[in-house]
N, CA, C and O atoms as a GROMACS GRO file, in nm:
protein
  300
    1UNK      N    1  -3.198  13.225   4.940
    1UNK     CA    2  -3.163  13.219   5.081
    1UNK      C    3  -3.071  13.101   5.108
    1UNK      O    4  -2.970  13.115   5.178
    2UNK      N    5  -3.105  12.985   5.053
    2UNK     CA    6  -3.024  12.865   5.079
    2UNK      C    7  -2.882  12.879   5.024
    2UNK      O    8  -2.787  12.829   5.084
    3UNK      N    9  -2.867  12.945   4.911
    3UNK     CA   10  -2.732  12.962   4.856
    3UNK      C   11  -2.654  13.067   4.934
    3UNK      O   12  -2.532  13.055   4.948
    4UNK      N   13  -2.722  13.168   4.986
    4UNK     CA   14  -2.653  13.272   5.062
    4UNK      C   15  -2.627  13.230   5.206
    4UNK      O   16  -2.520  13.256   5.260
    5UNK      N   17  -2.726  13.165   5.268
    5UNK     CA   18  -2.718  13.135   5.411
    5UNK      C   19  -2.712  12.987   5.444
    5UNK      O   20  -2.704  12.950   5.561
    6UNK      N   21  -2.715  12.902   5.342
    6UNK     CA   22  -2.704  12.759   5.364
    6UNK      C   23  -2.837  12.687   5.355
    6UNK      O   24  -2.943  12.747   5.370
    7UNK      N   25  -2.830  12.555   5.331
    7UNK     CA   26  -2.953  12.478   5.311
    7UNK      C   27  -3.044  12.474   5.433
    7UNK      O   28  -3.166  12.464   5.418
    8UNK      N   29  -2.989  12.484   5.553
    8UNK     CA   30  -3.076  12.483   5.672
    8UNK      C   31  -3.163  12.608   5.675
    8UNK      O   32  -3.279  12.601   5.716
    9UNK      N   33  -3.109  12.721   5.632
    9UNK     CA   34  -3.188  12.845   5.627
    9UNK      C   35  -3.302  12.831   5.528
    9UNK      O   36  -3.414  12.877   5.554
   10UNK      N   37  -3.276  12.768   5.415
   10UNK     CA   38  -3.381  12.745   5.316
   10UNK      C   39  -3.487  12.650   5.369
   10UNK      O   40  -3.607  12.672   5.350
   11UNK      N   41  -3.442  12.545   5.434
   11UNK     CA   42  -3.536  12.448   5.492
   11UNK      C   43  -3.620  12.514   5.601
   11UNK      O   44  -3.739  12.486   5.613
   12UNK      N   45  -3.558  12.600   5.680
   12UNK     CA   46  -3.632  12.672   5.784
   12UNK      C   47  -3.743  12.758   5.724
   12UNK      O   48  -3.852  12.767   5.781
   13UNK      N   49  -3.716  12.821   5.609
   13UNK     CA   50  -3.820  12.900   5.543
   13UNK      C   51  -3.935  12.812   5.497
   13UNK      O   52  -4.051  12.849   5.513
   14UNK      N   53  -3.903  12.697   5.439
   14UNK     CA   54  -4.009  12.606   5.396
   14UNK      C   55  -4.089  12.556   5.516
   14UNK      O   56  -4.211  12.544   5.508
   15UNK      N   57  -4.020  12.526   5.625
   15UNK     CA   58  -4.088  12.478   5.745
   15UNK      C   59  -4.176  12.585   5.808
   15UNK      O   60  -4.270  12.553   5.880
   16UNK      N   61  -4.146  12.712   5.782
   16UNK     CA   62  -4.222  12.822   5.840
   16UNK      C   63  -4.349  12.854   5.761
   16UNK      O   64  -4.429  12.937   5.804
   17UNK      N   65  -4.368  12.789   5.647
   17UNK     CA   66  -4.490  12.813   5.570
   17UNK      C   67  -4.611  12.774   5.653
   17UNK      O   68  -4.607  12.676   5.728
   18UNK      N   69  -4.716  12.849   5.640
   18UNK     CA   70  -4.839  12.817   5.710
   18UNK      C   71  -4.911  12.700   5.644
   18UNK      O   72  -4.879  12.661   5.532
   19UNK      N   73  -5.006  12.645   5.715
   19UNK     CA   74  -5.082  12.530   5.664
   19UNK      C   75  -5.148  12.558   5.530
   19UNK      O   76  -5.150  12.472   5.442
   20UNK      N   77  -5.203  12.677   5.514
   20UNK     CA   78  -5.269  12.712   5.388
   20UNK      C   79  -5.168  12.717   5.274
   20UNK      O   80  -5.198  12.672   5.163
   21UNK      N   81  -5.049  12.770   5.301
   21UNK     CA   82  -4.946  12.776   5.198
   21UNK      C   83  -4.900  12.637   5.159
   21UNK      O   84  -4.885  12.607   5.040
   22UNK      N   85  -4.878  12.552   5.257
   22UNK     CA   86  -4.833  12.415   5.230
   22UNK      C   87  -4.940  12.338   5.153
   22UNK      O   88  -4.909  12.260   5.063
   23UNK      N   89  -5.065  12.360   5.188
   23UNK     CA   90  -5.175  12.292   5.118
   23UNK      C   91  -5.174  12.327   4.970
   23UNK      O   92  -5.207  12.243   4.886
   24UNK      N   93  -5.135  12.449   4.938
   24UNK     CA   94  -5.133  12.491   4.798
   24UNK      C   95  -5.020  12.427   4.719
   24UNK      O   96  -5.030  12.414   4.597
   25UNK      N   97  -4.912  12.386   4.785
   25UNK     CA   98  -4.796  12.334   4.712
   25UNK      C   99  -4.774  12.183   4.732
   25UNK      O  100  -4.675  12.129   4.685
   26UNK      N  101  -4.865  12.117   4.801
   26UNK     CA  102  -4.850  11.974   4.828
   26UNK      C  103  -4.832  11.890   4.702
   26UNK      O  104  -4.762  11.789   4.703
   27UNK      N  105  -4.894  11.932   4.593
   27UNK     CA  106  -4.886  11.855   4.469
   27UNK      C  107  -4.793  11.918   4.367
   27UNK      O  108  -4.805  11.894   4.247
   28UNK      N  109  -4.701  11.998   4.414
   28UNK     CA  110  -4.605  12.066   4.326
   28UNK      C  111  -4.469  12.000   4.345
   28UNK      O  112  -4.410  12.009   4.452
   29UNK      N  113  -4.419  11.934   4.242
   29UNK     CA  114  -4.294  11.860   4.253
   29UNK      C  115  -4.175  11.949   4.290
   29UNK      O  116  -4.080  11.902   4.353
   30UNK      N  117  -4.180  12.076   4.252
   30UNK     CA  118  -4.068  12.163   4.284
   30UNK      C  119  -4.059  12.194   4.434
   30UNK      O  120  -3.949  12.214   4.485
   31UNK      N  121  -4.170  12.197   4.503
   31UNK     CA  122  -4.167  12.213   4.649
   31UNK      C  123  -4.093  12.095   4.711
   31UNK      O  124  -4.003  12.114   4.793
   32UNK      N  125  -4.132  11.974   4.673
   32UNK     CA  126  -4.071  11.854   4.732
   32UNK      C  127  -3.927  11.836   4.689
   32UNK      O  128  -3.844  11.794   4.770
   33UNK      N  129  -3.896  11.867   4.565
   33UNK     CA  130  -3.757  11.852   4.521
   33UNK      C  131  -3.666  11.955   4.588
   33UNK      O  132  -3.549  11.927   4.613
   34UNK      N  133  -3.719  12.071   4.618
   34UNK     CA  134  -3.641  12.172   4.691
   34UNK      C  135  -3.613  12.123   4.832
   34UNK      O  136  -3.500  12.131   4.879
   35UNK      N  137  -3.716  12.072   4.900
   35UNK     CA  138  -3.697  12.014   5.034
   35UNK      C  139  -3.593  11.902   5.028
   35UNK      O  140  -3.504  11.893   5.113
   36UNK      N  141  -3.606  11.817   4.927
   36UNK     CA  142  -3.513  11.704   4.913
   36UNK      C  143  -3.370  11.753   4.896
   36UNK      O  144  -3.278  11.701   4.958
   37UNK      N  145  -3.351  11.855   4.812
   37UNK     CA  146  -3.217  11.904   4.788
   37UNK      C  147  -3.157  11.964   4.915
   37UNK      O  148  -3.039  11.941   4.944
   38UNK      N  149  -3.235  12.039   4.989
   38UNK     CA  150  -3.183  12.095   5.115
   38UNK      C  151  -3.142  11.983   5.211
   38UNK      O  152  -3.035  11.989   5.272
   39UNK      N  153  -3.227  11.882   5.224
   39UNK     CA  154  -3.193  11.769   5.311
   39UNK      C  155  -3.069  11.696   5.260
   39UNK      O  156  -2.983  11.656   5.339
   40UNK      N  157  -3.060  11.677   5.129
   40UNK     CA  158  -2.943  11.610   5.071
   40UNK      C  159  -2.816  11.687   5.103
   40UNK      O  160  -2.715  11.628   5.143
   41UNK      N  161  -2.820  11.817   5.087
   41UNK     CA  162  -2.703  11.900   5.113
   41UNK      C  163  -2.665  11.902   5.260
   41UNK      O  164  -2.550  11.926   5.295
   42UNK      N  165  -2.763  11.876   5.347
   42UNK     CA  166  -2.736  11.868   5.491
   42UNK      C  167  -2.694  11.729   5.537
   42UNK      O  168  -2.657  11.709   5.652
   43UNK      N  169  -2.699  11.632   5.444
   43UNK     CA  170  -2.663  11.495   5.480
   43UNK      C  171  -2.777  11.416   5.541
   43UNK      O  172  -2.755  11.306   5.592
   44UNK      N  173  -2.899  11.468   5.536
   44UNK     CA  174  -3.017  11.399   5.587
   44UNK      C  175  -3.075  11.310   5.476
   44UNK      O  176  -3.177  11.342   5.416
   45UNK      N  177  -3.009  11.199   5.451
   45UNK     CA  178  -3.043  11.117   5.335
   45UNK      C  179  -3.181  11.053   5.344
   45UNK      O  180  -3.249  11.041   5.242
   46UNK      N  181  -3.225  11.013   5.461
   46UNK     CA  182  -3.359  10.955   5.474
   46UNK      C  183  -3.466  11.058   5.442
   46UNK      O  184  -3.562  11.028   5.371
   47UNK      N  185  -3.450  11.179   5.494
   47UNK     CA  186  -3.547  11.286   5.465
   47UNK      C  187  -3.542  11.326   5.318
   47UNK      O  188  -3.645  11.354   5.257
   48UNK      N  189  -3.423  11.328   5.261
   48UNK     CA  190  -3.408  11.361   5.119
   48UNK      C  191  -3.477  11.255   5.034
   48UNK      O  192  -3.548  11.287   4.938
   49UNK      N  193  -3.455  11.129   5.067
   49UNK     CA  194  -3.517  11.020   4.992
   49UNK      C  195  -3.669  11.032   4.998
   49UNK      O  196  -3.736  11.019   4.895
   50UNK      N  197  -3.722  11.055   5.116
   50UNK     CA  198  -3.868  11.067   5.130
   50UNK      C  199  -3.922  11.184   5.048
   50UNK      O  200  -4.027  11.172   4.985
   51UNK      N  201  -3.852  11.295   5.048
   51UNK     CA  202  -3.899  11.412   4.973
   51UNK      C  203  -3.888  11.390   4.823
   51UNK      O  204  -3.978  11.431   4.749
   52UNK      N  205  -3.780  11.325   4.776
   52UNK     CA  206  -3.771  11.293   4.632
   52UNK      C  207  -3.882  11.197   4.592
   52UNK      O  208  -3.941  11.212   4.485
   53UNK      N  209  -3.911  11.098   4.675
   53UNK     CA  210  -4.019  11.004   4.645
   53UNK      C  211  -4.153  11.077   4.639
   53UNK      O  212  -4.235  11.048   4.552
   54UNK      N  213  -4.174  11.170   4.730
   54UNK     CA  214  -4.299  11.247   4.728
   54UNK      C  215  -4.306  11.333   4.603
   54UNK      O  216  -4.413  11.346   4.543
   55UNK      N  217  -4.195  11.392   4.563
   55UNK     CA  218  -4.192  11.473   4.441
   55UNK      C  219  -4.231  11.390   4.320
   55UNK      O  220  -4.298  11.439   4.229
   56UNK      N  221  -4.190  11.264   4.318
   56UNK     CA  222  -4.221  11.176   4.204
   56UNK      C  223  -4.368  11.138   4.198
   56UNK      O  224  -4.413  11.087   4.095
   57UNK      N  225  -4.443  11.161   4.305
   57UNK     CA  226  -4.587  11.132   4.300
   57UNK      C  227  -4.666  11.250   4.244
   57UNK      O  228  -4.785  11.236   4.215
   58UNK      N  229  -4.602  11.364   4.227
   58UNK     CA  230  -4.668  11.484   4.177
   58UNK      C  231  -4.663  11.488   4.025
   58UNK      O  232  -4.574  11.430   3.963
   59UNK      N  233  -4.759  11.557   3.965
   59UNK     CA  234  -4.752  11.575   3.820
   59UNK      C  235  -4.624  11.650   3.782
   59UNK      O  236  -4.587  11.749   3.846
   60UNK      N  237  -4.557  11.602   3.679
   60UNK     CA  238  -4.434  11.665   3.632
   60UNK      C  239  -4.412  11.628   3.487
   60UNK      O  240  -4.487  11.548   3.430
   61UNK      N  241  -4.310  11.684   3.426
   61UNK     CA  242  -4.277  11.647   3.289
   61UNK      C  243  -4.168  11.539   3.293
   61UNK      O  244  -4.109  11.512   3.397
   62UNK      N  245  -4.144  11.479   3.179
   62UNK     CA  246  -4.050  11.366   3.171
   62UNK      C  247  -3.907  11.406   3.207
   62UNK      O  248  -3.835  11.330   3.272
   63UNK      N  249  -3.866  11.523   3.166
   63UNK     CA  250  -3.731  11.570   3.197
   63UNK      C  251  -3.711  11.586   3.349
   63UNK      O  252  -3.611  11.540   3.404
   64UNK      N  253  -3.806  11.649   3.414
   64UNK     CA  254  -3.797  11.665   3.559
   64UNK      C  255  -3.803  11.531   3.630
   64UNK      O  256  -3.733  11.509   3.729
   65UNK      N  257  -3.886  11.440   3.580
   65UNK     CA  258  -3.897  11.307   3.640
   65UNK      C  259  -3.762  11.234   3.633
   65UNK      O  260  -3.719  11.173   3.730
   66UNK      N  261  -3.697  11.241   3.518
   66UNK     CA  262  -3.566  11.177   3.505
   66UNK      C  263  -3.465  11.238   3.602
   66UNK      O  264  -3.385  11.166   3.662
   67UNK      N  265  -3.468  11.370   3.617
   67UNK     CA  266  -3.379  11.438   3.711
   67UNK      C  267  -3.404  11.389   3.854
   67UNK      O  268  -3.310  11.356   3.926
   68UNK      N  269  -3.529  11.385   3.895
   68UNK     CA  270  -3.564  11.340   4.030
   68UNK      C  271  -3.522  11.196   4.053
   68UNK      O  272  -3.470  11.161   4.159
   69UNK      N  273  -3.545  11.111   3.954
   69UNK     CA  274  -3.506  10.971   3.967
   69UNK      C  275  -3.355  10.956   3.978
   69UNK      O  276  -3.306  10.873   4.054
   70UNK      N  277  -3.281  11.036   3.902
   70UNK     CA  278  -3.135  11.032   3.909
   70UNK      C  279  -3.087  11.077   4.048
   70UNK      O  280  -3.000  11.014   4.106
   71UNK      N  281  -3.143  11.184   4.100
   71UNK     CA  282  -3.105  11.231   4.233
   71UNK      C  283  -3.136  11.125   4.339
   71UNK      O  284  -3.058  11.104   4.431
   72UNK      N  285  -3.248  11.060   4.324
   72UNK     CA  286  -3.287  10.955   4.418
   72UNK      C  287  -3.187  10.840   4.413
   72UNK      O  288  -3.147  10.787   4.517
   73UNK      N  289  -3.146  10.801   4.294
   73UNK     CA  290  -3.047  10.693   4.281
   73UNK      C  291  -2.912  10.733   4.344
   73UNK      O  292  -2.843  10.648   4.400
   74UNK      N  293  -2.876  10.860   4.333
   74UNK     CA  294  -2.750  10.908   4.387
   74UNK      C  295  -2.743  10.899   4.540
   74UNK      O  296  -2.635  10.891   4.598
   75UNK      N  297  -2.860  10.901   4.603
   75UNK     CA  298  -2.863  10.891   4.748
   75UNK      C  299  -2.832  10.749   4.790
   75UNK      O  300  -2.830  10.719   4.909
   0.00000   0.00000   0.00000
């Protein structure tokens, strides 16, 4: 959706998730990194930074961690 209709459309879908759905993905780094990327692409650097930082608190592998840290530094 975000590639076809833009990052705001993708962010709108994430924002439309219900509380139960969000509770299930709170500890999933890919949820937070996706939010971060949409915010980054929209120029919302503070929100992107917060989402990348949250992603880094989730369990992940070393490769993904390095990617998230690099994206965070780029902001």
